[in-house]
C-alpha positions in Angstrom: 21.0 3.4 -18.0 19.6 2.4 -14.6 22.6 0.8 -12.1 20.4 -2.1 -9.9 22.8 -3.2 -7.3 21.9 -5.2 -5.2 24.7 -6.4 -1.5 25.7 -9.3 -0.4 29.1 -11.4 0.2 30.8 -13.7 -2.3 31.9 -17.3 -1.8 29.2 -20.0 -1.7 28.8 -20.3 2.2 27.1 -16.9 2.0 24.9 -17.9 -0.7 21.7 -18.6 0.8 21.7 -15.9 4.1 19.7 -13.4 4.7 22.7 -10.9 4.3 22.8 -11.9 0.9 19.1 -10.8 -0.2 20.4 -8.5 -2.4 22.2 -10.6 -4.4 19.3 -13.3 -4.7 16.4 -10.4 -6.2 18.9 -9.7 -8.7 19.5 -12.9 -9.5 15.7 -13.8 -9.7 15.7 -10.5 -11.7 18.2 -12.2 -14.4 16.8 -14.9 -14.4 13.3 -13.5 -15.4 15.6 -11.9 -17.9 16.9 -15.0 -19.3 20.4 -13.0 -18.4 23.5 -14.2 -16.7 25.4 -12.0 -13.9 28.6 -12.9 -14.9 30.2 -10.1 -16.5 33.0 -9.6 -14.1 34.5 -6.4 -14.2 34.3 -2.5 -11.6 35.1 -5.3 -8.9 31.3 -6.5 -9.6 30.0 -9.3 -11.7 27.0 -7.6 -13.7 24.4 -8.3 -16.3 22.9 -6.2 -19.1 18.9 -6.4 -19.7 15.7 -4.4 -20.6 13.0 -4.0 -17.4 9.9 -2.2 -19.5 11.5 0.4 -21.3 14.3 1.2 -18.9 18.1 -0.3 -20.2 19.3 -1.8 -17.2 22.7 -3.2 -15.6 22.1 -5.6 -12.9 25.6 -5.8 -11.0 26.4 -8.0 -7.7 29.6 -6.4 -6.1 32.5 -9.1 -5.3 34.5 -7.0 -2.7 32.4 -8.0 0.7 29.7 -6.4 2.1 32.0 -3.4 4.2 33.5 -2.7 0.9 30.2 -2.8 -1.4 31.5 1.3 -2.1 33.9 1.0 -4.2 32.5 -1.7 -7.0 29.3 0.7 -6.9 32.0 4.0 -7.4 33.4 1.7 -9.8 30.3 1.1 -12.0 29.0 5.1 -11.2 32.0 6.1 -13.5 32.9 3.2 -15.7 28.5 3.9 -17.0 28.7 8.3 -16.6 25.6 7.5 -14.4 23.7 10.1 -11.9 23.9 8.2 -8.6 21.1 10.1 -7.6 18.4 9.7 -10.5 20.4 6.0 -12.0 21.6 4.2 -9.0 19.1 1.3 -7.0 20.3 -0.6 -3.5 19.1 -3.8 -2.9 19.5 -5.1 1.0 18.9 -6.9 3.4 17.5 -4.5 6.1 17.6 -6.0 10.2 15.2 -3.9 11.9 12.4 -4.7 9.7 10.3 -7.5 10.1 11.0 -10.6 7.7 8.6 -10.5 5.0 8.2 -6.3 4.5 9.8 -4.5 1.7 10.5 -0.9 2.3 11.8 2.1 0.0 13.9 4.7 0.9 15.1 8.0 -0.8 17.5 9.2 1.1 18.6 9.6 5.2 21.5 7.1 7.1 22.5 3.8 6.4 20.7 2.6 9.6 23.7 0.5 10.5 23.9 -1.5 7.3 27.8 -1.8 6.1 27.1 -2.1 2.9 24.8 0.7 2.4 27.1 3.0 4.2 30.5 1.5 2.1 28.2 2.5 -0.5 27.3 6.5 0.2 30.9 7.3 1.9 32.3 6.3 -1.5 29.6 8.0 -3.4 29.8 11.1 -0.5 26.0 10.8 -0.9 22.9 9.8 1.3 20.2 10.2 -1.4 20.6 7.0 -2.7 17.4 5.2 -4.2 16.8 1.8 -1.9 14.8 -1.4 -1.4 15.3 -2.5 2.0 14.2 -5.8 3.0 13.2 -6.9 5.9 15.0 -10.2 7.8 14.4 -10.0 11.3 13.1 -13.2 12.3 10.1 -14.0 14.7 12.7 -16.1 17.3 15.0 -14.5 19.7 18.1 -14.5 18.1 21.4 -13.1 20.2 23.8 -11.9 17.8 22.6 -10.0 15.0 25.2 -10.6 12.6 25.8 -14.5 13.5 22.3 -14.9 12.1 22.9 -12.4 9.2 25.5 -14.7 7.9 24.1 -18.3 8.9 22.0 -20.0 6.3 18.0 -19.6 6.2 16.7 -22.4 8.2 14.3 -24.8 6.3 11.4 -23.0 8.1 11.8 -20.2 6.4 12.5 -21.1 3.1 8.4 -20.3 1.7 8.7 -17.1 3.3 12.3 -16.4 1.8 10.8 -16.8 -1.8 7.9 -14.7 -1.5 10.3 -11.8 0.1 12.2 -12.3 -2.9 9.9 -11.7 -5.2 8.4 -9.1 -3.2 11.5 -7.4 -3.5 11.5 -7.5 -7.6 8.3 -6.4 -7.6 9.1 -3.0 -5.3 12.1 -3.0 -8.4 9.6 -3.5 -11.4 7.0 -1.0 -9.6 10.2 2.1 -9.3 11.6 1.4 -13.4 7.8 1.0 -14.3 5.5 3.5 -12.4 8.1 5.8 -10.8 9.9 6.1 -6.7 6.7 8.0 -5.4 4.3 5.8 -6.9 6.1 2.8 -5.6 6.9 4.4 -2.5 3.1 4.7 -1.5 2.8 1.0 -2.8 5.2 -0.4 -0.7 5.6 1.9 2.4 2.1 1.5 3.8 1.7 0.6 7.4 0.1 -2.8 7.9 -3.0 -3.0 10.0 -3.1 -5.1 12.9 -5.3 -7.8 12.6 -8.6 -7.6 14.7 -11.8 -6.4 14.9 -12.0 -2.1 13.9 -13.4 -0.1 16.6 -16.5 1.9 15.8 
């Protein structure tokens, strides 16, 4: 079984904020699979689903972002999954431009507290991740305040596209393999303008 974990914060006040993109992707996948992420155990809301040939467990830790690792560790132990092979984390990334998605197999958390909590709990940096860029095209004074504030109306259409892109990245990993998915989603976008001879 594959364990798909979206990171975020529980509570209506955080529901439509950049820091909850992981939850929003899990909800979109659940909707497509016609399941409800409502089974409460291992400090998370979960649902079983099938994507292609893979049986998956969708999970949204309810511990708050900074303690996400507590829930993920319980889920890994309960379902006897191998974190390096079967775990996929989905979360926001303030270091990437809004609307971009990158897939990463290993390395540091780059300062993301939820990802760091999971790495600490599992004592490993070898965790597959879908990182979703949320850096806005307008100046912000306080990154954490921006991440925990609701999206602006002007961003909503782009947010919807980003959620779909995150879902597509998850499907690509499960259906085509992580290498093919990384080749597809980690390509550098060429700057617009005339090509040089």
